[in-house]
MARNULO-202708 format. One line per field, with one value per residue (C-alpha): residue in three letters; x, y, z. Coordinates in nm, 3 decimals, padded with zeros to 5 digits. Layout:
type <- [ALA,...] .
X <- [X,...] .
Y <- [Y,...] .
Z <- [Z,...] .
This chain:
type <- [MET,ASN,LEU,ALA,SER,ARG,LEU,GLN,ALA,THR,LEU,GLU,LEU,LEU,HIS,GLU,VAL,ASP,SER,VAL,ALA,ARG,PRO,ALA,ASP,ALA,VAL,VAL,SER,ALA,TRP,PHE,ARG,ALA,ARG,ARG,HIS,VAL,GLY,ASP,ALA,ASP,ARG,GLY,ALA,ILE,LEU,GLU,LEU,LEU,TYR,ALA,LEU,LEU,ARG,HIS,HIS,ALA,ARG,LEU,GLY,TRP,TRP,LEU,GLY,ARG,HIS,GLY,ARG,ALA,ASP,VAL,ALA,ARG,ASN,ARG,LEU,LEU,ALA,TRP,LEU,THR,LEU,GLY,GLU,GLY,ARG,THR,PRO,GLU,GLN,ILE,GLY,ARG,LEU,PHE,ASN,GLY,ALA,LYS,PHE,ALA,PRO,ALA,ALA,LEU,THR,ASP,GLN,GLU,HIS,ALA,LEU,LEU,VAL,LYS,LEU,GLN,GLY,GLY,THR,ILE,ASP,HIS,ALA,GLY,MET,PRO,GLU,GLU,VAL,ARG,LEU,GLU,CYS,PRO,LEU,TRP,ALA,ALA,GLY,PRO,LEU,ARG,ARG,ARG,PHE,GLU,GLY,ALA,PHE,ALA,GLY,GLU,MET,ALA,ALA,LEU,LEU,LYS,PRO,ALA,PRO,LEU,ASP,LEU,ARG,VAL,ASN,PRO,VAL,LYS,ALA,THR,ARG,GLU,ALA,MET,LEU,GLY,ALA,LEU,ARG,ASP,LEU,GLY,LEU,ALA,ALA,GLN,ALA,SER,ALA,MET,ALA,PRO,HIS,GLY,ILE,ARG,VAL,ASP,GLU,ARG,PRO,SER,LEU,ALA,GLY,LEU,PRO,MET,LEU,ARG,SER,GLY,GLU,VAL,GLU,ILE,GLN,ASP,GLU,GLY,SER,GLN,LEU,VAL,ALA,MET,LEU,VAL,ASP,ALA,ARG,PRO,GLY,GLU,ARG,VAL,VAL,ASP,PHE,CYS,ALA,GLY,ALA,GLY,GLY,LYS,THR,LEU,ALA,ILE,ALA,ALA,GLN,MET,ASN,ASN,LYS,GLY,HIS,VAL,VAL,ALA,CYS,GLU,VAL,MET,GLU,GLY,ARG,LEU,LYS,ARG,GLY,ALA,GLU,ARG,PHE,ARG,ARG,ALA,GLY,LEU,HIS,ASN,ILE,GLU,THR,ARG,LEU,LEU,SER,GLY,GLU,THR,ASP,LYS,TRP,ILE,LYS,ARG,HIS,LYS,GLY,GLY,PHE,ASP,ARG,VAL,LEU,VAL,ASP,ALA,PRO,CYS,SER,GLY,THR,GLY,THR,TRP,ARG,ARG,ASN,PRO,ASP,ALA,ARG,TRP,ARG,ALA,THR,GLU,GLU,GLU,GLY,LEU,GLY,ASN,VAL,VAL,ALA,LEU,GLN,ALA,ARG,ILE,LEU,ALA,SER,ALA,ALA,ARG,LEU,VAL,LYS,PRO,GLY,GLY,ARG,LEU,VAL,TYR,ALA,THR,CYS,SER,LEU,LEU,LEU,GLU,GLU,ASN,GLU,GLU,GLN,VAL,ALA,ALA,PHE,LEU,THR,ALA,HIS,PRO,ALA,PHE,ARG,VAL,VAL,PRO,LEU,ARG,GLU,ALA,ALA,PRO,GLY,VAL,THR,SER,SER,ALA,HIS,ALA,ASP,TYR,LEU,SER,LEU,THR,PRO,ALA,ARG,HIS,ASP,THR,ASP,GLY,PHE,PHE,ALA,ALA,VAL,MET,GLN,ARG,GLU,ALA,ALA,PRO,ALA,ALA,GLU,GLN,ALA,SER,ILE,LYS,GLY,ARG,ALA,GLU] .
X <- [05.070,05.190,05.443,05.208,05.060,05.410,05.522,05.250,05.354,05.758,05.601,05.370,05.721,05.950,05.760,05.688,06.100,06.128,05.866,05.960,06.251,06.361,06.608,06.485,06.497,06.326,06.018,06.043,06.037,05.719,05.548,05.559,05.439,05.115,05.099,05.126,04.931,05.252,05.413,05.776,05.865,05.647,05.826,06.150,06.073,05.942,06.267,06.459,06.300,06.363,06.669,06.790,06.602,06.795,07.187,07.148,06.942,07.163,07.225,06.839,06.813,07.095,06.852,06.533,06.722,06.894,06.522,06.360,06.165,06.078,06.302,06.008,05.920,05.726,05.978,06.250,06.078,05.971,06.348,06.486,06.198,06.365,06.729,06.825,06.559,06.545,06.162,06.009,05.732,05.465,05.563,05.551,05.262,05.099,05.186,05.109,04.758,04.530,04.380,04.295,04.629,04.801,05.017,04.795,04.812,05.081,05.050,05.140,05.477,05.554,05.525,05.732,05.998,06.042,06.048,06.339,06.484,06.437,06.802,06.988,07.182,07.217,07.582,07.618,07.966,07.850,07.770,08.017,08.246,08.054,07.703,07.800,07.946,07.685,07.900,07.679,07.888,07.990,08.155,08.340,08.644,08.699,08.665,08.892,09.163,09.127,09.114,09.338,09.378,09.151,08.850,08.692,08.720,08.619,08.317,08.260,08.238,07.981,07.716,07.680,07.463,07.585,07.617,07.411,07.639,07.575,07.757,07.721,07.644,07.904,07.720,07.436,07.625,07.933,07.976,07.955,07.681,07.484,07.688,07.542,07.157,07.215,07.276,07.026,06.785,06.938,07.136,07.501,07.702,08.041,08.281,08.361,08.706,08.831,08.543,08.612,08.246,08.127,07.896,07.848,07.516,07.571,07.174,06.933,06.687,06.328,06.502,06.178,06.265,06.572,06.487,06.852,06.744,06.438,06.657,06.952,07.131,07.263,07.301,07.243,07.640,07.846,08.203,08.330,08.139,08.258,08.585,08.576,08.351,08.680,08.923,08.730,08.909,08.722,08.751,08.541,08.508,08.586,08.363,08.306,08.145,07.962,07.927,07.655,07.532,07.231,07.032,07.281,07.489,07.826,07.737,07.536,07.923,08.105,07.923,07.941,08.305,08.279,08.130,07.828,08.108,08.159,07.954,07.838,07.691,07.503,07.441,07.265,07.083,06.759,06.532,06.376,06.716,06.757,06.440,06.511,06.865,06.730,06.510,06.796,07.009,06.755,06.665,07.065,07.090,07.274,07.234,07.539,07.440,07.286,07.146,07.118,06.967,07.214,07.067,07.341,07.761,07.814,07.565,07.594,07.634,07.966,08.163,08.006,08.176,08.518,08.751,08.572,08.585,08.880,08.717,08.486,08.408,08.277,08.107,08.040,07.789,07.906,07.867,07.807,07.972,08.109,07.739,07.631,07.600,07.372,07.186,07.157,06.960,07.217,07.376,07.173,07.000,07.370,07.348,07.583,07.460,07.476,07.840,08.071,08.214,07.935,07.989,08.312,08.259,08.000,08.236,08.535,08.306,08.161,08.508,08.670,08.337,08.383,08.736,08.662,08.508,08.855,09.095,09.465,09.554,09.220,09.165,08.967,08.822,08.707,08.488,08.339,08.122,08.286,08.593,08.658,09.046,08.828,08.626,08.877,09.271,09.221,09.018,09.210,09.533,09.343,09.227,09.599,09.719,09.436,09.480,09.877,09.746,09.666,09.864,09.783,09.819,09.899,09.665,09.899,09.913,09.573,09.446,09.733,09.463,09.340,09.544,09.253,09.545,09.935,09.873,09.991,09.797,09.441,09.203,09.103,08.816,08.697,08.411,08.649,08.933,08.769,08.442,08.326,08.104,08.344,08.540,08.789,08.873,09.182,09.300,09.393,09.520,09.512,09.887,09.864,09.847,10.046,09.926,09.777,09.556,09.429,09.347,09.124,08.970,08.821,08.713,08.500,08.369,08.261] .
Y <- [06.010,06.203,06.475,06.739,06.559,06.430,06.798,06.867,06.605,06.690,07.069,06.970,06.765,07.038,07.251,06.984,06.938,07.291,07.357,07.092,07.119,06.715,06.556,06.555,06.216,06.113,06.394,06.164,05.886,05.972,06.160,05.836,05.574,05.806,05.807,05.424,05.425,05.621,05.335,05.282,05.453,05.737,05.783,05.750,06.018,06.233,06.175,06.238,06.582,06.674,06.607,06.786,07.099,07.074,07.005,07.348,07.503,07.802,07.888,07.863,08.109,08.345,08.329,08.426,08.716,08.859,08.905,09.032,08.677,08.519,08.218,07.962,07.623,07.718,07.966,07.768,07.483,07.689,07.768,07.482,07.322,07.609,07.680,07.274,07.058,07.404,07.380,07.673,07.904,07.738,07.385,07.489,07.681,07.384,07.187,07.474,07.464,07.469,07.091,06.851,06.684,06.965,07.274,07.560,07.804,08.059,08.395,08.679,08.756,08.382,08.362,08.693,08.518,08.252,08.477,08.682,08.266,08.167,08.077,08.070,07.790,07.671,07.843,08.165,08.362,08.618,08.395,08.407,08.046,07.950,08.033,07.810,07.513,07.516,07.609,07.773,08.091,07.942,07.632,07.815,07.908,07.629,07.391,07.594,07.578,07.249,07.176,07.542,07.470,07.153,07.296,07.353,06.981,06.853,07.072,06.945,06.602,06.646,06.808,06.454,06.200,05.921,05.594,05.280,05.108,04.762,04.594,04.208,04.071,03.789,03.591,03.499,03.520,03.568,03.864,03.655,03.494,03.845,03.966,03.732,03.767,04.137,04.016,03.746,04.053,04.239,04.501,04.617,04.506,04.526,04.468,04.750,04.874,04.907,04.763,04.393,04.310,04.588,04.632,04.906,04.893,05.115,05.221,05.320,04.990,05.024,04.921,04.694,04.506,04.345,04.040,04.029,04.345,04.259,03.942,04.095,03.969,04.314,04.605,05.021,05.176,05.387,05.278,05.509,05.448,05.061,05.135,05.280,05.011,04.796,05.017,04.948,04.607,04.399,04.078,03.769,03.744,04.111,04.385,04.714,05.017,05.230,05.553,05.709,05.466,05.668,05.367,05.104,05.063,05.066,04.859,04.568,04.612,04.541,04.312,04.119,04.150,03.980,03.698,03.732,03.650,03.857,04.196,04.549,04.823,05.029,05.416,05.649,05.977,05.918,05.647,05.622,05.564,05.279,05.087,05.154,04.951,04.711,04.616,04.578,04.395,04.089,04.132,04.076,03.796,03.910,03.887,03.972,04.363,04.537,04.898,05.173,05.516,05.776,06.052,06.295,06.265,06.228,05.971,05.779,05.462,05.580,05.653,05.339,05.134,05.332,05.133,04.850,04.802,04.709,04.944,05.258,05.430,05.772,05.883,06.184,06.422,06.711,06.960,06.668,06.796,06.486,06.352,06.635,06.473,06.221,06.454,06.835,06.975,06.945,07.220,07.476,07.319,07.395,07.774,08.012,08.170,07.823,07.786,07.578,07.591,07.487,07.150,07.167,07.191,06.897,06.686,06.745,06.667,06.343,06.240,06.291,06.124,05.838,05.771,05.690,05.319,05.260,04.992,05.028,04.880,04.909,05.171,05.458,05.523,05.888,05.961,06.244,06.210,06.594,06.743,07.003,07.041,07.149,06.876,06.626,06.617,06.949,06.765,06.499,06.694,06.895,06.561,06.393,06.745,06.694,06.327,06.234,05.852,05.847,05.807,05.749,05.472,05.534,05.407,05.163,05.008,05.017,04.866,04.819,04.700,05.070,05.331,05.634,05.908,06.008,06.090,05.865,05.891,05.880,05.782,06.043,05.998,06.220,06.210,06.340,06.109,05.795,05.833,05.817,05.984,06.198,06.061,06.110,05.825,05.822,05.547,05.596,05.337,05.384,05.257,05.001,04.958,04.754,04.391,04.495,04.800,04.587,04.300,04.578,04.730,04.398,04.310,04.640,04.557,04.225] .
Z <- [-02.942,-03.237,-03.236,-03.068,-02.765,-02.720,-02.695,-02.457,-02.267,-02.265,-02.172,-01.856,-01.718,-01.782,-01.568,-01.341,-01.309,-01.295,-00.983,-00.796,-00.544,-00.624,-00.892,-01.260,-01.213,-00.959,-01.048,-01.393,-01.209,-01.049,-01.343,-01.560,-01.251,-01.245,-01.648,-01.677,-02.001,-02.190,-02.403,-02.454,-02.797,-02.649,-02.292,-02.487,-02.762,-02.449,-02.222,-02.536,-02.517,-02.171,-02.145,-02.504,-02.275,-01.972,-02.109,-02.326,-02.033,-01.989,-02.393,-02.425,-02.119,-02.292,-02.626,-02.441,-02.256,-02.578,-02.718,-02.409,-02.316,-01.975,-01.915,-01.893,-02.007,-02.267,-02.409,-02.373,-02.554,-02.841,-02.895,-02.877,-03.138,-03.344,-03.262,-03.220,-03.471,-03.752,-03.710,-03.910,-03.690,-03.961,-03.891,-03.461,-03.520,-03.655,-03.384,-03.100,-03.217,-02.928,-03.003,-02.718,-02.598,-02.797,-02.655,-02.695,-03.030,-03.027,-02.973,-03.126,-02.931,-02.957,-03.275,-03.337,-03.062,-03.312,-03.610,-03.463,-03.354,-03.725,-03.896,-03.600,-03.433,-03.030,-03.027,-03.080,-03.134,-02.841,-02.564,-02.276,-02.234,-01.925,-02.074,-02.428,-02.197,-01.948,-01.638,-01.397,-01.250,-00.868,-01.066,-01.313,-01.128,-00.904,-01.259,-01.412,-01.148,-01.169,-01.550,-01.670,-02.045,-02.021,-01.915,-02.262,-02.308,-01.952,-01.973,-02.328,-02.199,-01.951,-02.223,-02.383,-02.262,-02.031,-02.138,-01.987,-01.709,-01.548,-01.268,-01.275,-00.954,-00.902,-00.626,-00.849,-01.261,-01.472,-01.677,-02.010,-01.883,-01.903,-02.235,-02.378,-02.253,-02.301,-02.682,-02.694,-02.600,-02.954,-02.722,-02.822,-02.514,-02.462,-02.084,-01.945,-01.998,-01.693,-01.433,-01.410,-01.326,-01.551,-01.841,-02.128,-02.296,-02.603,-02.697,-02.434,-02.376,-02.152,-01.792,-01.767,-02.038,-01.845,-01.673,-01.534,-01.330,-01.132,-01.074,-00.893,-01.126,-01.265,-01.093,-01.311,-01.139,-01.367,-01.417,-01.250,-00.890,-00.984,-00.953,-00.624,-00.452,-00.584,-00.406,-00.042,-00.114,00.080,00.173,00.283,00.658,00.745,00.891,00.672,00.692,00.399,00.598,00.326,00.142,-00.023,-00.150,-00.133,-00.478,-00.347,-00.135,-00.315,-00.441,-00.109,00.002,-00.330,-00.299,00.039,-00.115,00.100,00.418,00.691,00.822,00.590,00.777,00.498,00.736,00.618,00.764,00.534,00.643,00.243,00.086,00.338,00.243,-00.142,-00.058,00.133,-00.157,-00.333,-00.113,-00.086,-00.454,-00.535,-00.267,-00.042,00.393,00.526,00.474,00.783,00.783,01.035,01.066,01.187,01.325,01.196,01.137,01.531,01.585,01.934,01.733,01.602,01.941,02.074,01.740,01.745,01.632,01.541,01.133,00.838,00.585,00.601,00.309,00.315,-00.013,00.075,-00.026,-00.245,-00.526,-00.759,-01.069,-01.166,-01.275,-01.444,-01.803,-01.594,-01.396,-01.603,-01.401,-01.115,-01.240,-01.145,-00.822,-00.661,-00.585,-00.553,-00.237,-00.052,-00.062,-00.176,00.199,00.368,00.177,00.196,00.549,00.619,00.404,00.657,00.927,00.800,00.698,01.073,01.275,01.004,01.082,01.432,01.284,01.135,01.357,01.394,01.081,00.895,00.603,00.533,00.140,00.145,-00.232,-00.406,-00.729,-00.784,-01.048,-00.740,-00.579,-00.243,-00.230,-00.325,-00.289,-00.070,00.148,00.180,00.308,00.521,00.689,00.703,00.820,01.148,01.162,01.177,01.250,00.870,00.600,00.187,00.035,-00.314,-00.602,-00.738,-00.402,-00.326,-00.670,-00.907,-01.172,-01.191,-01.369,-01.354,-01.457,-01.414,-01.021,-00.828,-00.534,-00.559,-00.810,-01.072,-01.309,-01.554,-01.872,-02.116,-01.992,-01.888,-02.031,-01.658,-01.461,-01.201,-00.921,-00.706,-00.429,-00.134,00.072,00.364,00.617,00.995,01.139,01.346,01.740,01.975,01.960,02.344,02.248,01.966,02.123,02.349,02.067,01.914,02.241,02.219,01.859,01.983] .
């Protein structure tokens, strides 16, 4: 592909991301699967440009609004080529020439827009802080309340591209062996700072060129997500539930912690995610995992297995504010109209229902990829008030090797402070029951 062809491909892909009610990464994967002829170099260049447009969404929209132009994909691309890449109207006109596989020729209005934008930069002193930091209005208040004076620094960290983190599957490989294999492929790889099985790759290779992914020796997983799975502290022979398993990233880590011994139940309300998870479990060589499709947070299966598990992880659906550097389009998919309160209420229902599965003396781990107090510390406080049988297990006790923050009770990770996605996790333990009651519960579970 030449540059003009890459621009047209990016424009088509951006239009699809804007039009389809699915996360950008899913749209991108489907788009490239239908275009297998696109080579790695072209794919990399298209993705780099696409994600630059997504990370500058609010600022590009502000510039277009300033000049009375519609905030649509083509105008955003034109504005970025001028403000982000410093191209002149004449240079852009030679690329937008209407030739085969090139973008349609510039209109007079588009050329006039480029002339007005020429010499500018993507940031402008007149921009509101929320626009400059790409922070949607619905999240600005809660994030300022969380970070106070550190708000701008934390938001700036969320604008940087996320690194590629891998988790070594200890059932199949060692971190040392995988570091060597990655370096043999010419990749700059290093051990993660906090996660004991983590590897950070300091570049963006083609994932198809990583044989250890295909073999199940490693999985793609942010270092913060790896630490959340560590907090479950699952032991060989125990019974564990991953209540909101998704496609199974944390389930895999938990099952590997258990050295393939014991029983892990991966629960999910979306069948497609469970099927994708099951494929990953087989590839990883893990056979102690059962998948369970639930109708909702009050599925009858939960009542039948009340008090039957040593560990229960609730990786709750959330606003996803902690993943914005990885999923920049997610900022604009959650709207104020949907309401943070609805998400918080759903989390509370899920947490209360999943807690019924924890046996006396067992542990409940509540986690989100959110940075908001409403979904994290305040959610846990409300749960503990309503469920006095549970107490917080301080982070220093639950995971002595993890020191994410000065806060002694919870895992609290942010991109600015830890160079991970934003994660929160709380470990809670159910008080032990008398011996006779424990025997009764064990009998029901079996």
